[in-house]
ROLOKOL-588771 format. One record per residue (C-alpha): chain; residue number from 1; z, x, y. Coordinates in pm, whole numbers, padded with zeros to 5 digits. Example, Ala and Ser with C-alpha at 12.3 -4.5 7.8 and 13.67 -1.06 7.14 Angstrom:
<nodes>
+-------+-------+--------+--------+--------+
! lolum ! lumke !      Z !      X !      Y !
+-------+-------+--------+--------+--------+
!     A !     1 !  00780 !  01230 ! -00450 !
!     A !     2 !  00714 !  01367 ! -00106 !
+-------+-------+--------+--------+--------+
</nodes>
This chain:
<nodes>
+-------+-------+--------+--------+--------+
! lolum ! lumke !      Z !      X !      Y !
+-------+-------+--------+--------+--------+
!     A !     1 !  01874 ! -01404 !  00847 !
!     A !     2 !  01711 ! -01238 !  00547 !
!     A !     3 !  01888 ! -01084 !  00247 !
!     A !     4 !  01897 ! -00731 !  00392 !
!     A !     5 !  02039 ! -00851 !  00724 !
!     A !     6 !  02303 ! -01066 !  00549 !
!     A !     7 !  02423 ! -00777 !  00330 !
!     A !     8 !  02423 ! -00546 !  00628 !
!     A !     9 !  02632 ! -00791 !  00834 !
!     A !    10 !  02886 ! -00831 !  00551 !
!     A !    11 !  02914 ! -00454 !  00512 !
!     A !    12 !  02973 ! -00407 !  00883 !
!     A !    13 !  03249 ! -00670 !  00883 !
!     A !    14 !  03419 ! -00503 !  00588 !
!     A !    15 !  03394 ! -00160 !  00751 !
!     A !    16 !  03536 ! -00296 !  01076 !
!     A !    17 !  03839 ! -00434 !  00889 !
!     A !    18 !  03905 ! -00099 !  00719 !
!     A !    19 !  03861 !  00113 !  01029 !
!     A !    20 !  04023 ! -00111 !  01291 !
!     A !    21 !  04257 !  00097 !  01501 !
!     A !    22 !  04110 !  00425 !  01377 !
!     A !    23 !  03784 !  00429 !  01572 !
!     A !    24 !  03590 !  00211 !  01810 !
!     A !    25 !  03351 ! -00038 !  01644 !
!     A !    26 !  03056 ! -00124 !  01873 !
!     A !    27 !  03020 ! -00489 !  01968 !
!     A !    28 !  02701 ! -00667 !  01867 !
!     A !    29 !  02422 ! -00552 !  02095 !
!     A !    30 !  02613 ! -00248 !  02219 !
!     A !    31 !  02402 !  00063 !  02164 !
!     A !    32 !  02385 !  00410 !  02319 !
!     A !    33 !  02108 !  00474 !  02568 !
!     A !    34 !  01765 !  00563 !  02431 !
!     A !    35 !  01697 !  00937 !  02406 !
!     A !    36 !  01462 !  01101 !  02655 !
!     A !    37 !  01109 !  01224 !  02585 !
!     A !    38 !  01234 !  01580 !  02628 !
!     A !    39 !  01465 !  01543 !  02328 !
!     A !    40 !  01167 !  01451 !  02111 !
!     A !    41 !  00968 !  01743 !  02249 !
!     A !    42 !  01257 !  01983 !  02184 !
!     A !    43 !  01296 !  01856 !  01828 !
!     A !    44 !  00928 !  01918 !  01753 !
!     A !    45 !  00964 !  02275 !  01882 !
!     A !    46 !  01264 !  02323 !  01655 !
!     A !    47 !  01073 !  02182 !  01357 !
!     A !    48 !  00787 !  02425 !  01421 !
!     A !    49 !  01034 !  02714 !  01421 !
!     A !    50 !  01157 !  02598 !  01079 !
!     A !    51 !  00811 !  02545 !  00925 !
!     A !    52 !  00802 !  02520 !  00547 !
!     A !    53 !  00601 !  02750 !  00322 !
!     A !    54 !  00225 !  02739 !  00350 !
!     A !    55 !  00040 !  02482 !  00143 !
!     A !    56 ! -00094 !  02584 ! -00198 !
!     A !    57 ! -00447 !  02450 ! -00159 !
!     A !    58 ! -00716 !  02398 ! -00425 !
!     A !    59 ! -01077 !  02281 ! -00400 !
!     A !    60 ! -01144 !  01906 ! -00424 !
!     A !    61 ! -01447 !  01681 ! -00390 !
!     A !    62 ! -01496 !  01443 ! -00101 !
!     A !    63 ! -01314 !  01113 ! -00167 !
!     A !    64 ! -01534 !  00831 ! -00295 !
!     A !    65 ! -01484 !  00458 ! -00355 !
!     A !    66 ! -01137 !  00365 ! -00476 !
!     A !    67 ! -01115 !  00298 ! -00847 !
!     A !    68 ! -00837 !  00042 ! -00823 !
!     A !    69 ! -00839 ! -00336 ! -00860 !
!     A !    70 ! -00919 ! -00524 ! -00541 !
!     A !    71 ! -01039 ! -00216 ! -00354 !
!     A !    72 ! -01292 ! -00249 ! -00073 !
!     A !    73 ! -01645 ! -00139 ! -00155 !
!     A !    74 ! -01716 ! -00029 !  00201 !
!     A !    75 ! -01390 !  00115 !  00334 !
!     A !    76 ! -01167 !  00402 !  00237 !
!     A !    77 ! -00987 !  00550 !  00535 !
!     A !    78 ! -00858 !  00904 !  00547 !
!     A !    79 ! -00857 !  01230 !  00741 !
!     A !    80 ! -00970 !  01589 !  00720 !
!     A !    81 ! -00779 !  01872 !  00888 !
!     A !    82 ! -00988 !  02170 !  00991 !
!     A !    83 ! -00778 !  02478 !  00919 !
!     A !    84 ! -01039 !  02697 !  01091 !
!     A !    85 ! -00962 !  02513 !  01417 !
!     A !    86 ! -00592 !  02424 !  01386 !
!     A !    87 ! -00357 !  02666 !  01564 !
!     A !    88 ! -00030 !  02496 !  01466 !
!     A !    89 !  00054 !  02384 !  01821 !
!     A !    90 !  00249 !  02076 !  01704 !
!     A !    91 !  00091 !  01830 !  01947 !
!     A !    92 ! -00008 !  01612 !  01651 !
!     A !    93 !  00358 !  01589 !  01541 !
!     A !    94 !  00478 !  01478 !  01883 !
!     A !    95 !  00194 !  01226 !  01920 !
!     A !    96 !  00276 !  01076 !  01580 !
!     A !    97 !  00646 !  01055 !  01666 !
!     A !    98 !  00576 !  00868 !  01990 !
!     A !    99 !  00307 !  00641 !  01845 !
!     A !   100 !  00519 !  00538 !  01547 !
!     A !   101 !  00867 !  00549 !  01705 !
!     A !   102 !  00983 !  00815 !  01459 !
!     A !   103 !  01357 !  00866 !  01521 !
!     A !   104 !  01540 !  01186 !  01598 !
!     A !   105 !  01797 !  01328 !  01356 !
!     A !   106 !  02148 !  01457 !  01415 !
!     A !   107 !  02207 !  01813 !  01530 !
!     A !   108 !  02345 !  01899 !  01185 !
!     A !   109 !  02036 !  01769 !  01006 !
!     A !   110 !  01805 !  01948 !  01251 !
!     A !   111 !  01992 !  02275 !  01193 !
!     A !   112 !  01926 !  02232 !  00819 !
!     A !   113 !  01555 !  02171 !  00885 !
!     A !   114 !  01559 !  01804 !  00786 !
!     A !   115 !  01357 !  01585 !  01022 !
!     A !   116 !  01216 !  01232 !  01002 !
!     A !   117 !  00874 !  01352 !  01123 !
!     A !   118 !  00583 !  01194 !  00938 !
!     A !   119 !  00388 !  01517 !  00996 !
!     A !   120 !  00551 !  01839 !  00879 !
!     A !   121 !  00443 !  02196 !  00956 !
!     A !   122 !  00363 !  02399 !  00644 !
!     A !   123 !  00289 !  02744 !  00773 !
!     A !   124 !  00044 !  02672 !  01054 !
!     A !   125 ! -00095 !  02356 !  00889 !
!     A !   126 !  00015 !  01997 !  00949 !
!     A !   127 !  00103 !  01801 !  00637 !
!     A !   128 !  00144 !  01426 !  00602 !
!     A !   129 !  00117 !  01163 !  00328 !
!     A !   130 ! -00221 !  01210 !  00158 !
!     A !   131 ! -00270 !  00838 !  00082 !
!     A !   132 ! -00358 !  00913 ! -00279 !
!     A !   133 ! -00584 !  00683 ! -00476 !
!     A !   134 ! -00353 !  00703 ! -00779 !
!     A !   135 ! -00037 !  00721 ! -00570 !
!     A !   136 !  00265 !  00822 ! -00783 !
!     A !   137 !  00506 !  00688 ! -00520 !
!     A !   138 !  00376 !  00333 ! -00553 !
!     A !   139 !  00411 !  00328 ! -00932 !
!     A !   140 !  00790 !  00358 ! -00925 !
!     A !   141 !  00876 !  00128 ! -00633 !
!     A !   142 !  01094 ! -00151 ! -00781 !
!     A !   143 !  01023 ! -00403 ! -00504 !
!     A !   144 !  00656 ! -00351 ! -00420 !
!     A !   145 !  00745 ! -00216 ! -00075 !
!     A !   146 !  00524 !  00085 ! -00142 !
!     A !   147 !  00176 ! -00059 ! -00188 !
!     A !   148 ! -00194 !  00015 ! -00143 !
!     A !   149 ! -00423 ! -00175 !  00092 !
!     A !   150 ! -00782 ! -00253 ! -00015 !
!     A !   151 ! -00898 ! -00002 !  00247 !
!     A !   152 ! -00716 !  00293 !  00088 !
!     A !   153 ! -00400 !  00309 !  00300 !
!     A !   154 ! -00075 !  00376 !  00116 !
!     A !   155 !  00143 !  00139 !  00316 !
!     A !   156 !  00510 !  00045 !  00347 !
!     A !   157 !  00662 ! -00304 !  00377 !
!     A !   158 !  00998 ! -00219 !  00529 !
!     A !   159 !  01158 ! -00561 !  00474 !
!     A !   160 !  01099 ! -00522 !  00100 !
!     A !   161 !  01239 ! -00169 !  00077 !
!     A !   162 !  01568 ! -00157 ! -00111 !
!     A !   163 !  01622 !  00211 ! -00043 !
!     A !   164 !  01606 !  00321 ! -00407 !
!     A !   165 !  01428 !  00643 ! -00300 !
!     A !   166 !  01231 !  00641 ! -00627 !
!     A !   167 !  00906 !  00672 ! -00431 !
!     A !   168 !  01025 !  00980 ! -00246 !
!     A !   169 !  01143 !  01146 ! -00565 !
!     A !   170 !  00813 !  01073 ! -00743 !
!     A !   171 !  00592 !  01218 ! -00468 !
!     A !   172 !  00516 !  01579 ! -00568 !
!     A !   173 !  00522 !  01683 ! -00201 !
!     A !   174 !  00811 !  01454 ! -00095 !
!     A !   175 !  00604 !  01316 !  00192 !
!     A !   176 !  00830 !  01013 !  00235 !
!     A !   177 !  01144 !  01025 !  00449 !
!     A !   178 !  01465 !  00829 !  00392 !
!     A !   179 !  01652 !  00681 !  00686 !
!     A !   180 !  02009 !  00800 !  00632 !
!     A !   181 !  02108 !  00712 !  00990 !
!     A !   182 !  02127 !  00394 !  01194 !
!     A !   183 !  01914 !  00565 !  01455 !
!     A !   184 !  01930 !  00284 !  01711 !
!     A !   185 !  02310 !  00264 !  01718 !
!     A !   186 !  02342 !  00642 !  01720 !
!     A !   187 !  02109 !  00679 !  02018 !
!     A !   188 !  01845 !  00861 !  01812 !
!     A !   189 !  01564 !  00606 !  01845 !
!     A !   190 !  01329 !  00517 !  02129 !
!     A !   191 !  01060 !  00250 !  02099 !
!     A !   192 !  00775 !  00419 !  02281 !
!     A !   193 !  00520 !  00188 !  02113 !
!     A !   194 !  00598 ! -00185 !  02102 !
!     A !   195 !  00338 ! -00240 !  01828 !
!     A !   196 !  00542 ! -00046 !  01572 !
!     A !   197 !  00888 ! -00171 !  01468 !
!     A !   198 !  01195 !  00050 !  01466 !
!     A !   199 !  01307 !  00101 !  01108 !
!     A !   200 !  01654 !  00022 !  00975 !
!     A !   201 !  01896 !  00253 !  00802 !
!     A !   202 !  01832 !  00267 !  00428 !
!     A !   203 !  01452 !  00246 !  00412 !
!     A !   204 !  01178 !  00495 !  00329 !
!     A !   205 !  00903 !  00571 !  00580 !
!     A !   206 !  00596 !  00791 !  00611 !
!     A !   207 !  00250 !  00830 !  00765 !
!     A !   208 !  00066 !  00497 !  00781 !
!     A !   209 ! -00268 !  00634 !  00907 !
!     A !   210 ! -00184 !  00434 !  01222 !
!     A !   211 ! -00245 !  00112 !  01029 !
!     A !   212 ! -00167 ! -00096 !  01339 !
!     A !   213 ! -00469 !  00055 !  01513 !
!     A !   214 ! -00691 ! -00035 !  01220 !
!     A !   215 ! -00555 ! -00390 !  01216 !
!     A !   216 ! -00618 ! -00432 !  01588 !
!     A !   217 ! -00974 ! -00305 !  01552 !
!     A !   218 ! -01041 ! -00536 !  01256 !
!     A !   219 ! -00918 ! -00836 !  01458 !
!     A !   220 ! -01134 ! -00736 !  01755 !
!     A !   221 ! -01440 ! -00692 !  01533 !
!     A !   222 ! -01393 ! -01031 !  01364 !
!     A !   223 ! -01362 ! -01203 !  01701 !
!     A !   224 ! -01681 ! -01040 !  01830 !
!     A !   225 ! -01868 ! -01087 !  01501 !
!     A !   226 ! -01793 ! -01459 !  01504 !
!     A !   227 ! -02012 ! -01492 !  01815 !
!     A !   228 ! -02311 ! -01322 !  01653 !
!     A !   229 ! -02550 ! -01463 !  01389 !
!     A !   230 ! -02515 ! -01152 !  01171 !
!     A !   231 ! -02188 ! -00986 !  01260 !
!     A !   232 ! -02210 ! -00720 !  00991 !
!     A !   233 ! -01932 ! -00544 !  00803 !
!     A !   234 ! -01618 ! -00399 !  00960 !
!     A !   235 ! -01607 ! -00023 !  00896 !
!     A !   236 ! -01336 !  00088 !  01136 !
!     A !   237 ! -01577 !  00286 !  01351 !
!     A !   238 ! -01423 !  00417 !  01671 !
!     A !   239 ! -01064 !  00408 !  01546 !
!     A !   240 ! -00860 !  00729 !  01576 !
!     A !   241 ! -00510 !  00806 !  01459 !
!     A !   242 ! -00261 !  00926 !  01721 !
!     A !   243 ! -00257 !  01275 !  01572 !
!     A !   244 ! -00637 !  01305 !  01577 !
!     A !   245 ! -00648 !  01177 !  01934 !
!     A !   246 ! -00386 !  01429 !  02049 !
!     A !   247 ! -00529 !  01741 !  01886 !
!     A !   248 ! -00667 !  01961 !  02167 !
!     A !   249 ! -00894 !  02151 !  01928 !
!     A !   250 ! -01034 !  01849 !  01744 !
!     A !   251 ! -00894 !  01984 !  01418 !
!     A !   252 ! -00794 !  01642 !  01281 !
!     A !   253 ! -01077 !  01401 !  01205 !
!     A !   254 ! -01008 !  01039 !  01104 !
!     A !   255 ! -01262 !  00800 !  00960 !
!     A !   256 ! -01408 !  00609 !  00669 !
!     A !   257 ! -01508 !  00812 !  00364 !
!     A !   258 ! -01755 !  00541 !  00258 !
!     A !   259 ! -01939 !  00516 !  00590 !
!     A !   260 ! -02220 !  00771 !  00626 !
!     A !   261 ! -02204 !  00735 !  01004 !
!     A !   262 ! -01830 !  00798 !  01020 !
!     A !   263 ! -01724 !  01112 !  01211 !
!     A !   264 ! -01517 !  01202 !  00906 !
!     A !   265 ! -01820 !  01212 !  00676 !
!     A !   266 ! -02026 !  01399 !  00933 !
!     A !   267 ! -01752 !  01658 !  00996 !
!     A !   268 ! -01698 !  01732 !  00627 !
!     A !   269 ! -02058 !  01717 !  00504 !
!     A !   270 ! -02111 !  02095 !  00492 !
!     A !   271 ! -01752 !  02207 !  00456 !
!     A !   272 ! -01538 !  02315 !  00162 !
!     A !   273 ! -01260 !  02062 !  00103 !
!     A !   274 ! -00909 !  02133 ! -00021 !
!     A !   275 ! -00588 !  01951 ! -00106 !
!     A !   276 ! -00237 !  02065 ! -00199 !
!     A !   277 ! -00241 !  02162 ! -00566 !
!     A !   278 !  00045 !  01922 ! -00635 !
!     A !   279 ! -00163 !  01624 ! -00512 !
!     A !   280 ! -00519 !  01718 ! -00609 !
!     A !   281 ! -00516 !  01519 ! -00934 !
!     A !   282 ! -00409 !  01197 ! -00759 !
!     A !   283 ! -00722 !  01156 ! -00543 !
!     A !   284 ! -00591 !  01221 ! -00191 !
!     A !   285 ! -00764 !  01058 !  00107 !
!     A !   286 ! -00625 !  01319 !  00349 !
!     A !   287 ! -00776 !  01662 !  00281 !
!     A !   288 ! -00824 !  02001 !  00447 !
!     A !   289 ! -01146 !  02181 !  00526 !
!     A !   290 ! -01230 !  02548 !  00568 !
!     A !   291 ! -01548 !  02753 !  00580 !
!     A !   292 ! -01898 !  02630 !  00498 !
!     A !   293 ! -02051 !  02519 !  00173 !
+-------+-------+--------+--------+--------+
</nodes>
């Protein structure tokens, strides 16, 4: 039992003593049934109907090598969203929710427009964590739970998260979501993907650029490269995020900004690139494209 689990167990015992006789306390292992796929689909439709204001976009340059200690010289993963192709259908949101086991929220929270979705609709554009090079969220995390991988992914270590919410407050776009609910016990969580853990109450979460897919591909590449005399460098070629894979119009392109053969570099080569004004100065790895250069 780690520190978080011990504190949680003590808190539950104390709460049970205070509330005994007033309400039913679930036994260990007793949880409501997992919600259906339709509930997740309906929640995405509701989120689309409550879309936030359109993004305030400004021109940016294509991301280059990370200027941070320990950064990879060959990898910087990110995405570009083609606003000339995107029609705001929301399929990317649902795909992300299922791939990453993003929990539902209560009816009251949904009515207020607060969802746990890692991708949010802003006007007709999808918005997610931009995986900034100089990420303001990571600077204020007191435990190191919010951290940067050498490949440019702004990642989360959930077991380290103390739930301070400093990272969420310091993100200009508030891309991180705080788990106010014990989604599993409330019947708001469904583990569609066994590769991604269900998160606990009291932690922050956000887009991970489907880091588990990148990790799987890296492991596969290393295994295959070990059998060859010159295995080469892993560049993440062929990996797609769930949102990019689900987009029927090919409006979301994932790839490696430092690989000239990456579909991301090829798709953005002659396009004008943009980022939300609030994030442009922090070197985002997720950008938007419109028009031609």
